[in-house]
Structure formats: C-alpha cells, structure tokens
C-alpha positions in Angstrom: -7.0 41.1 16.1 -5.4 38.3 18.3 -2.5 38.8 20.6 0.5 38.0 18.8 1.9 36.2 22.0 -0.6 33.5 21.8 0.9 32.2 18.5 2.4 28.9 19.3 6.1 29.0 18.2 7.1 27.1 15.2 9.6 24.8 16.8 7.5 23.8 19.5 4.8 22.8 16.9 6.8 21.0 14.5 8.2 19.1 17.9 4.5 17.6 18.5 4.6 14.1 18.0 1.8 14.0 15.7 3.4 16.5 13.5 6.6 14.8 13.9 4.9 11.6 12.3 3.6 13.4 9.7 6.9 15.2 8.8 8.6 11.6 8.6 6.3 10.6 5.6 5.5 14.3 3.7 8.7 15.7 4.6 9.1 18.7 6.9 9.1 21.3 4.5 5.2 20.4 3.9 4.3 20.3 7.4 6.2 23.5 8.1 4.1 25.3 5.3 0.9 24.1 7.0 2.1 25.3 10.4 2.6 28.8 9.1 -0.7 28.9 7.6 -2.4 27.8 10.8 -0.3 30.2 12.8 -1.8 33.0 10.5 -5.3 32.1 11.3 -4.4 32.3 15.0 -3.1 35.8 14.5 -6.4 36.7 12.5 -8.5 35.3 15.3 -9.7 32.8 13.0 -8.3 29.8 15.1 -7.7 28.8 18.6 -4.0 28.4 19.5 -4.6 24.9 21.2 -6.6 23.8 18.0 -3.5 24.4 15.8 -2.1 21.0 15.9 -5.3 19.4 14.8 -5.9 22.0 11.9 -2.3 21.4 10.6 -3.2 17.4 10.4 -6.3 18.1 8.8 -4.7 20.6 6.2 -1.8 18.2 5.4 -2.4 15.8 2.3 -2.7 12.2 2.8 -0.1 11.2 0.6 3.4 12.5 -1.2 2.1 11.5 -4.7 -1.2 12.7 -6.6 -2.5 9.0 -7.2 -5.0 7.8 -5.0 -6.4 4.6 -4.2 -9.6 3.2 -6.0 -11.7 0.6 -5.2 -12.4 -0.9 -8.6 -16.5 -1.8 -8.4 -16.7 -1.0 -12.3 -17.0 -4.9 -13.3 -14.0 -4.5 -15.7 -11.1 -6.9 -14.0 -8.0 -5.3 -16.1 -9.1 -1.3 -16.2 -6.7 0.6 -18.4 -7.7 3.8 -16.6 -7.1 2.2 -13.0 -3.7 0.9 -14.0 -4.7 -2.4 -15.3 -3.3 -5.2 -13.1 -3.3 -4.8 -9.4 -0.4 -6.4 -7.9 -0.2 -9.5 -5.7 0.9 -9.3 -2.0 4.2 -10.9 -3.0 4.7 -8.4 -6.0 4.2 -5.3 -3.3 6.8 -6.7 -1.0 9.1 -7.5 -3.9 8.9 -3.8 -4.5 10.0 -3.1 -1.0 13.2 -5.1 -1.8 13.8 -3.8 -5.2 13.4 0.0 -3.9 16.9 -0.4 -2.2 20.2 -1.4 -3.4 20.1 -5.0 -5.3 21.9 -7.3 -7.7 19.9 -6.3 -10.5 22.9 -6.3 -12.5 25.5 -7.9 -10.7 26.3 -11.9 -10.2 27.2 -11.7 -6.4 28.8 -15.3 -6.8 31.4 -13.8 -8.8 31.4 -10.2 -8.3 31.1 -9.5 -12.1 28.3 -7.8 -14.1 25.5 -10.3 -14.8 22.6 -10.4 -16.8 20.0 -7.7 -16.0 16.8 -9.1 -14.4 18.0 -12.9 -14.6 15.4 -13.6 -11.9 12.4 -12.6 -14.0 14.0 -14.3 -17.1 14.3 -17.4 -15.2 10.8 -17.0 -14.1 9.3 -16.4 -17.4 11.3 -19.4 -19.0 10.0 -21.9 -16.2 6.5 -20.3 -16.9 7.0 -21.1 -20.6 9.0 -23.8 -21.3 8.3 -23.9 -25.2 10.6 -20.5 -25.1 14.2 -20.9 -25.9 14.9 -17.6 -24.4 13.2 -14.5 -23.0 13.8 -10.5 -22.6 11.8 -7.9 -20.7 11.3 -4.3 -21.9 9.2 -1.9 -20.4 5.6 -2.2 -22.1 4.0 -4.3 -24.9 4.3 -1.3 -27.2 8.5 -1.1 -26.7 8.3 -4.7 -27.6 7.0 -4.0 -31.1 9.2 -1.2 -31.3 12.1 -2.8 -30.5 11.3 -5.8 -33.0 10.6 -3.2 -35.9 13.9 -1.0 -35.4 16.2 -3.8 -35.3 14.6 -4.6 -38.8 14.3 -1.0 -40.1 14.4 -0.6 -44.0 13.0 -4.0 -44.3 9.4 -5.0 -45.1 7.0 -6.6 -42.5 4.0 -8.6 -43.7 0.7 -7.9 -41.8 -3.1 -8.4 -42.5 -5.2 -5.6 -43.6 -7.7 -6.9 -40.5 -4.8 -7.0 -38.1 -3.9 -3.1 -38.4 -5.3 -2.1 -35.0 -5.5 0.8 -32.6 -4.5 0.0 -29.0 -5.9 2.6 -27.3 -5.8 6.5 -26.8 -5.2 6.9 -30.5 -2.1 4.9 -30.7 -2.2 2.6 -34.0 0.1 -0.3 -34.5 0.9 0.3 -38.1 1.7 3.9 -37.3 4.2 2.5 -34.2 5.9 0.4 -36.5 6.4 2.7 -39.7 7.6 5.1 -37.5 10.3 2.8 -36.1 11.5 2.5 -39.9 9.9 -1.0 -41.4 7.8 -0.8 -44.6 4.4 -2.7 -44.0 3.1 -4.9 -46.9 -0.6 -5.2 -46.0 -2.2 -8.5 -47.4 -5.7 -9.6 -47.4 -8.8 -7.6 -47.0 -10.0 -6.4 -43.7 -12.2 -9.6 -43.0 -10.6 -12.0 -44.7 -7.1 -13.4 -45.5 -5.5 -16.7 -46.7 -2.0 -18.5 -46.6 -1.3 -17.7 -50.0 -2.0 -13.8 -49.8 1.2 -14.0 -47.3 3.1 -16.2 -49.4 2.6 -14.1 -52.5 3.7 -10.9 -50.5 7.1 -12.6 -49.0 10.1 -11.7 -50.6 13.9 -11.2 -50.5 13.2 -8.1 -48.6 10.6 -9.6 -46.2 12.1 -9.6 -42.6 9.4 -11.2 -40.8 5.4 -11.9 -40.7 3.7 -10.2 -37.8 0.5 -11.5 -36.5 -1.3 -9.4 -34.3 -4.2 -10.1 -31.9 -7.3 -7.8 -32.3 -7.9 -6.0 -29.2 -11.0 -4.8 -27.6 -13.4 -6.0 -30.8 -14.2 -8.8 -32.6 -14.9 -9.2 -36.5 -17.3 -11.8 -37.0 -19.5 -13.3 -40.0 -18.1 -13.8 -43.3 -14.4 -13.8 -42.2 -11.1 -15.8 -42.4 -7.6 -15.7 -40.9 -4.8 -18.1 -41.0 -3.6 -19.9 -38.1 0.0 -19.4 -36.9 0.8 -23.3 -37.5 0.0 -22.8 -41.3 2.0 -19.0 -41.3 5.0 -21.1 -39.8 5.6 -22.7 -43.0 6.4 -19.6 -44.6 10.4 -19.0 -45.3 10.5 -16.0 -42.8 10.3 -15.7 -39.1 6.5 -15.1 -37.6 6.1 -13.1 -34.6 2.9 -13.3 -32.9 1.7 -10.2 -30.9 -1.0 -11.8 -28.4 -1.4 -8.5 -26.6 -2.7 -9.6 -23.2 -0.1 -11.8 -21.7 -1.7 -15.0 -21.0 1.2 -17.6 -20.9 -1.1 -20.6 -21.1 -4.4 -21.4 -22.4 -7.3 -20.3 -20.1 -10.4 -22.2 -19.7 -12.7 -19.2 -19.3 -11.0 -17.8 -22.5 -10.8 -20.4 -25.2 -10.2 -17.9 -28.1 -7.5 -15.6 -26.4 -3.9 -16.6 -27.5 -1.1 -17.6 -25.4 2.3 -17.7 -25.4 2.7 -21.4 -25.2 0.3 -22.5 -27.5 1.8 -19.9 -30.2 5.4 -20.6 -29.6 4.1 -24.6 -30.2 2.3 -23.7 -33.3 5.6 -22.4 -34.7 5.7 -18.7 -33.9 9.6 -17.6 -33.7 8.7 -14.8 -31.2 5.9 -14.0 -29.0 5.4 -10.4 -27.6 2.9 -9.7 -24.8 2.1 -7.2 -22.0 2.9 -7.8 -18.6 0.1 -6.1 -16.9 -2.9 -7.6 -18.1 -4.0 -11.2 -17.9 -0.6 -11.8 -16.3 -1.4 -9.9 -13.5 1.8 -8.5 -13.1 3.5 -4.9 -13.4 3.8 -3.1 -16.7 6.0 -4.6 -19.0 6.8 -5.7 -22.4 7.6 -9.5 -22.9 9.5 -11.0 -25.7 9.7 -15.1 -25.9 11.0 -17.3 -28.3 14.0 -18.3 -30.3 17.3 -17.9 -28.8 19.0 -16.3 -31.9 16.2 -13.9 -32.2 16.0 -12.8 -28.6 19.5 -12.1 -28.1 19.7 -10.3 -31.2 16.8 -8.0 -30.0 19.0 -8.0 -26.5 21.7 -6.6 -27.9 20.5 -3.8 -30.3 21.4 -0.4 -29.4 17.6 0.4 -29.1 17.2 -2.1 -26.3 18.8 0.2 -23.9 16.3 2.6 -24.2 13.3 0.4 -23.7 14.8 -1.8 -20.8 12.8 -2.7 -17.9 13.7 -1.1 -14.1 14.4 -3.2 -11.3 11.1 -2.4 -9.8 8.9 -4.1 -12.7 11.5 -6.8 -12.8 11.3 -7.5 -9.5 7.4 -7.2 -9.4 7.3 -9.5 -12.4 9.4 -12.3 -11.1 7.3 -12.2 -7.5 4.2 -12.2 -9.8 5.4 -15.6 -11.8 6.6 -17.2 -8.6 4.3 -16.4 -6.1 0.6 -17.0 -5.5 -2.3 -16.3 -7.8 -2.3 -12.8 -8.4 -5.6 -10.6 -8.0 -6.5 -10.7 -12.1 -6.4 -14.4 -12.1 -8.0 -14.8 -8.7 -11.0 -12.7 -10.0 -11.3 -14.6 -13.1 -11.3 -18.0 -11.0 -14.2 -16.6 -8.5 -17.4 -18.3 -8.7 -20.4 -16.2 -9.4 -22.0 -17.6 -6.1 -19.1 -16.6 -4.2 -19.6 -12.8 -5.4 -23.5 -12.8 -4.8 -23.1 -14.2 -1.4 -20.4 -11.3 -0.8 -22.8 -8.9 -2.1 -25.8 -10.1 0.0 -23.4 -9.6 3.0 -22.7 -5.8 2.1 -26.2 -5.1 1.1 -27.6 -6.4 4.4 -25.2 -4.1 6.5 -25.9 -1.1 4.3 -30.0 -1.9 4.7 -29.3 -2.4 8.3 -28.2 1.6 8.5 -30.9 2.7 6.2 -29.5 2.8 3.0 -31.2 1.9 -0.2 -29.1 -1.1 -1.4 -30.0 -4.2 -3.5 -28.1 -7.4 -4.7 -28.1 -7.2 -8.7 -26.7 -9.8 -10.9 -24.7 -8.4 -13.5 -22.2 -9.2 -16.4 -18.4 -8.2 -15.9 -15.9 -7.8 -18.5 -12.3 -9.0 -18.8 -10.9 -5.8 -19.8 -7.3 -4.5 -21.0 -8.2 -5.6 -24.6 -8.7 -9.3 -23.6 -11.4 -11.7 -24.3 -14.0 -8.7 -25.6 -16.8 -11.6 -26.7 -16.6 -12.9 -23.0 -18.9 -12.1 -20.5 -18.3 -12.8 -17.1 -21.2 -13.6 -14.4 -20.7 -11.6 -11.3 -22.7 -9.8 -8.6 -23.2 -6.1 -7.7 -24.3 -3.9 -4.8 -27.1 -1.9 -6.4 -27.5 2.1 -4.9 -29.1 5.2 -6.0 -27.3 6.9 -9.0 -26.6 10.2 -6.6 -23.9 8.2 -4.5 -21.8 7.7 -7.8 -20.0 11.1 -7.7 -19.4 11.5 -3.8 -17.7 7.9 -3.8 -15.7 8.7 -6.7 -14.5 11.6 -4.7 -14.1 9.7 -1.5 -10.9 8.4 0.4 -10.4 5.7 -1.1 -12.2 6.3 -4.3 -14.7 3.9 -5.3 -15.8 3.7 -9.1 -18.7 1.9 -10.1 -21.0 2.2 -13.5 -24.3 3.6 -14.1 -27.1 0.8 -15.1 -30.7 1.1 -15.4 -30.7 4.4 -13.4 -28.7 2.6 -10.5 -25.3 2.7 -9.2 -23.7 -0.4 -9.7 -20.6 -1.5 -7.4 -19.6 -4.8 -9.3 -17.6 -7.1 -7.1 -16.0 -9.3 -9.4 -12.5 -7.3 -9.3 -12.8 -5.9 -5.8 -10.7 -7.9 -3.2 -13.1 -10.0 -0.6 -10.8 -8.5 2.0 -11.9 -5.3 0.9 -15.6 -5.3 1.5 -15.7 -3.9 4.7 -14.0 -0.8 3.1 -16.3 -0.5 0.5 -19.4 -0.9 2.9 -17.7 2.0 5.2 -17.4 4.2 2.2 -20.7 3.8 0.9 -22.2 4.6 4.5 -19.7 7.6 5.0 -21.3 9.1 1.8 -24.7 8.2 2.5 -24.7 10.0 5.9 -25.9 6.5 7.6 
C-alpha cells in the first residue's frame, strides 16, 4: 500500500495547465472524476504521483459528445449512416455565428418581429427563380407531413409505383395516411397514364402527388406521366423530388430538380437540404405563393419549423462556395487516381501492402441510383478494416474482392494526409 501522503492534492492537480485546458472543453466535473480515479491508483500503488496528470489526460474522453469524426472512404458520396452531406467551410462558420444570439426572427431595422429565416428563404428564391415563395422545415419527411396535415380529410392522388419506402422502414403512404389524408392510388406498379389520374380526380381531391422513387429504378415495360402533362389536371400537382437538386446537373440527367419541375407546372416542390444540395438537414418547400403561405401559417408548421443553426447553414450553403457533395461530383477521375497514387506511394514506402484500384462510386442518399461515378481507391489488406473503423478518426471503407478499398471520391483532398496517417498507425508502420 502506498503512503497516502504521496497522493497529489486535488486542488493542485486541477490547477495544472493541461487539466485546466481540458476542463475548459470537457467541464470541471469530468476532469475531477478522472483525477479521483488516478489518485486512487496512487493510493493502491498502481501509479506513481508524477504520472497522475498524464494518466488523467489519457483517461479523459476526446469530446463532450458521443459522435465521432469519420473519414468517408466508402465510395458513397451522400452516405445516410454518416450524416449525409458534410457541410462546407462557410456553413460550418455560419453555425458558429448562429450558436449565439441572432436576429433569426427579428427585423433589426424596425425592432419588430421578422420573418423567421428570411436570409435562407431569400437565398433559396435566388437559387430557384421559378419559385414564387419558399419555406423551410426540419426535414424532407416533415415537408410532406405538413402538406398532408394541411389537407387532412381529403384525397391525394398518387401512382402505385410511387408508394415508396424511404429508409429504415418509413413508407411514404403510411406517413401520408397517418397525417389524415386519404390516398387514391392509380395505375399499376410499372405503368400509369394521364387518364388514370384524370379519372381519379374528383370534388374531394386536394392534389396530385408525384414522388420520385429513391434507391431503385423500375425498368422494362414501364410508363409514367411527365409533370407537364399532370399540370393540365384541375388540381395542384406537388412534386416530391427528394434529393434537393435545385437545377439540372450534367452528371445526373434523370434526376429531377426543383427549377425544371416548377417550370413544368408543379404547384409545389418538396425536397431535402442534406442530399445533393449539400447542406444541413432541412425540408424545402418551393412553389406558388398562396400554397406556400398557407402551409407556413398552418398550426402544424410550428411543430416542424427549422432551427436557427440549420437556417444559417442552409443560407451559407446556398450563398457560399461549392459544398463538398457538389465538389465530389465534379471531381475528375484522373484527379482521384493521382491522389490515390500519392497515398499508396507513402504507404508502400513504410512497408504497407497498398495498391491503386480503379473503382465505381455511387451518389447515395437515394439520388441517381442508376448512376455510377468513376473513382479511385487505395487497396489494403482486409484485416485493416476493423482497426481503421475503430480509430481516431474512424476511417470507413468497403470490402471488395477480398481487399479493403478506401475510395477517395468523398474524401476531401486536404484529408489525404490524415487518411494515410491513420493507415500507418493501424498497420504498425
């Protein structure tokens, strides 16, 4: 048993500059608990007094939150399980501003209550001039829920082939009926015609809903009705485009976008903000002014309103530089190959079994499921998959052909060094 007098005093330990710095980030109570654990180890002879501070630093958590940074080397650009779109530097900076006291719902010029998130709304309307008005809620499903609740008790006409499941067991038809509308299904799983819609529209029809299928493609003996034709019906047509693409994209010719949908006659477009748009989680509603204003003033709108952090990040995404998702889609395959060559050269120089592999990546997030993106990856022994996934930062790749592939399409170029360092660490090189 060690001499109790050798145990460093708590107040002196907590005054150590390293522990003061840790307490400023993690909180004094967290540091104090770690100090007491180390003091007990000194009492029992398991730790020398001079080793207490390093032991406390080692025992402290790396962050106050459970979320961990992950390097997305899966080859899926918009990875739902990894939080979908990583934010741009401008959006991250905007979060810091919004974290304090802001004029999110105040007009500083008049001192009176202002429109919530006016900056984000103005940025959306500038990005999509075809929209007369816009509103933001907390996610894409909330946008549909608000639309349905505002028309509770009435019919919504939708094609059978568009009654989709959007992930984790959540199904669009169940969401809509839970919000009080009655679905009028038309057509068959693979084919629907304009006449099917026209026959279903009646005095109790609130709207026609066109849902973009996510994560799958129906091919073969199929037919669907373009928005321009649906717009001839005597009720509003709402297009749920899903991915948040605001204008046509050259790599994604079959992916619907808000601008084209509105110009084709959609009364309203709903979409997500954290997919192809590359922003924070948000639900976007764009379209005719009277419809958007009706939804904004509906009592349920309060329950799904977007918080100031998301509004700030959304505005910065729209006004700022190209966000990471769009930058990844625009990266030339040769650039990815050159980066892979550089990473592999560094790893091989340290004795790691690494190779350059040409790969095919995916858009992800339910967007463009039939599109493959030429990419490049660092090939490694499969045994490194688990230790990389458990590291700091965690590095997530995929297994293919018995090898671990670290695909670079969704890895920022400035993170290549961190990626290589993580591999060298787990490989013992």
